[in-house]
C-alpha positions, 0 to 999 in steps of 0.5 A: 172555798167556792169554785166556778160551777158551784163546787165547794173545795177544800185543799190540803198542802204538803211541802208546797204541793197539793196532797189532797182535796175534796170537792162537793158538787152542788149540781150534776154535771162535769167537774174539771180540775187543773193540776201540774201533777197526776191525780186520781179521783175517789168517791166512796173509797173507790177510784172513779173514771176520769178523762185526762188531757194534759193538766186537765182531769174531768169527771162526772159528778152528782149533786151532794157527792163529795169527791176526794182528789189525791195527788199521785 
């Protein structure tokens, strides 16, 4: 699915809760994800720095990279 800002998003659910997602960036910039549960963002098997404000998590992205979003 395409998300606002030109991101390609793939979601996986388990028992009605997000278990994992991937986000492919189509441009450089900042991606912001809204989640009711804490998440971590992984690029190339390493957790990357994020800014968390309540239900919003923001992180820098680069065109073409695929980011894995994991619910804690």
